[in-house]
C-alpha positions, 0 to 999 in steps of 0.5 A: 499500500505504500506505493499508493500512499506515496502517490504525488499530486502534480495538478488540480485534477485527477483521473483514475482509469480501469484497464481490462475492457476499458483501455484494452479490448482484452475482456473477450479473449481473457475470459473466453480463452483463459478464465473460462477453460480453466474454470471448467477444468479446475472446478470439474464442470466438464460434464456441464461445460456448455452451461458453465461457459455460458454462466462464466461469460454472462457473469463476467462479461454481460452482466452487472457483475462484469469486471468484478474480482475473480474470486467473488465472481467465481462464487457467483458463477458457481452459484449460477451453474448450481442453480441451473436445472439443466446443468445440475441434471448433468450430475456436477458437484458444486462444493461448499464455497464457505471457505472461499467466501470467508477469504473474500470477506476478510481483510486480506487483498483479493489476490493470489498473494492475499489468498496465499497469506490467508490460507496459511492461517486457514488451511482448507482443500477448497482454498488450495483448489482455488489457488490452483485455478487462479495460477492456471488463469494467470499462466493462460493469460501470459501465454495467450494474451498479447498483441491487444492494442488500446481502443481507438482514441485512447492514446489521444485522450490520455494526451488530453488527460495528462496535460491537465490531470494526474493519472492512475490506473485503477484495476483489479487485474494482477499487476504483472499483467497490467504492467506487461500490457501497458509496456507492450503498447508503449503507454506505461509512461502516462499514468503516475502509478499502475495499481492492480489487485495486489494493492487492494480493491478499487475503492482503496486505490482511489481513496489513497490516490485522490482522497483529500487531495483534490476538490470533489468535482475535480476527481473522475473515474473512467471504467467499463464495469458497475464496480468502477462506478460503485468505487467512484461513488464510494469515494466521491469521484465523478464517473464516466463509463466506457460502455460494453459493446460501444467502446469506440463511441465512448472513447470518441465522446470522452475525447471530444466532449466529456473530458472538456466538460470535466475540466470546465466544471459542467460534467456533474449533474444531468450530463453524468446522470445521462451517461450512467443511465445509458451504461446501466441499461446495457447490463442486466442483473439476471441471466436469460435462462432463468 
C-alpha cells in the first residue's frame, strides 16, 4: 500500500482509469480463452461445460457483475451453475464455498498473494483448489493474451488527460499483467502509478490516490464495469463509463466532449446522469435462462 500512499499530486485534477475492457479490448479474449477453460477444468465442470461457459461469460462480460474481482465472481458463477436445472441434471458437484467466501470477506487483498497468506492461517482444500485455478488462469493469460492494442482514441485522450490531470490506473487485474500490457503498447509512461489487485480494491486505490487531495468535482473515474461506478461513488469521484459493446463511441465522446466538460466543471449533474443511465441499461442483473 505504500506505493499508493506515496502517490504525488502535480495538478488540480485527478483521473482514475480502469484497464481491461476499458483501455484494452482484452475482456473477451481473457475470459473466453483463459478464465473459462480453467474454470471448467479446475472446478470439474466438464459434464456441464456448455452451461458453465455461458454462466461464466454472462457473469463476467454481459451482466452487472462484469469486471468483478475473480474470487467473488467465481462464487457467483458457481452459484449460477448450481442453480441452473439443466446443468445440475448433468450430475456436477458444486462444493461448499464457505471457505472461499470467508477469504473474500476478510481484510486480505483479493489477490493470489492475499489468498496465499490467508490460507496459511486457514488451510482448507477448497482454498488449495482456488489457488490452483487462479494460478492456471494467470499462466493462460501470459501465454495467450498479447498484441491487444488500446481502443481507438485512447492515446489521444491520454494526451489530453495528462496535460491537465494526474493519472492513475485503478484495476483488479494482477499487477504483472497490467504492467506488461501497458509496456507492450508503449503507454506505461502516462500514469503515475499502475495499481493492480495486489494493492487492494478499487475503492482503496481511489481513496489513497485522490482522497483529500483534490476538489470533489475534479476527480473522475473512467471504467467499463459497475464496480468502477460503485468505487467512484464510494470515494466521491465523478464517473464516466466506457460502454460495453460501444467502446469506440465512448472513447470518441470522452475525447471530444466529456473530458472538456470535466475540466470546465459542467460534467456533474444531468450530463453524468445521462451517461450512467446509458451504461446501466446495457448490463442486466439476471441471466436469460432464468
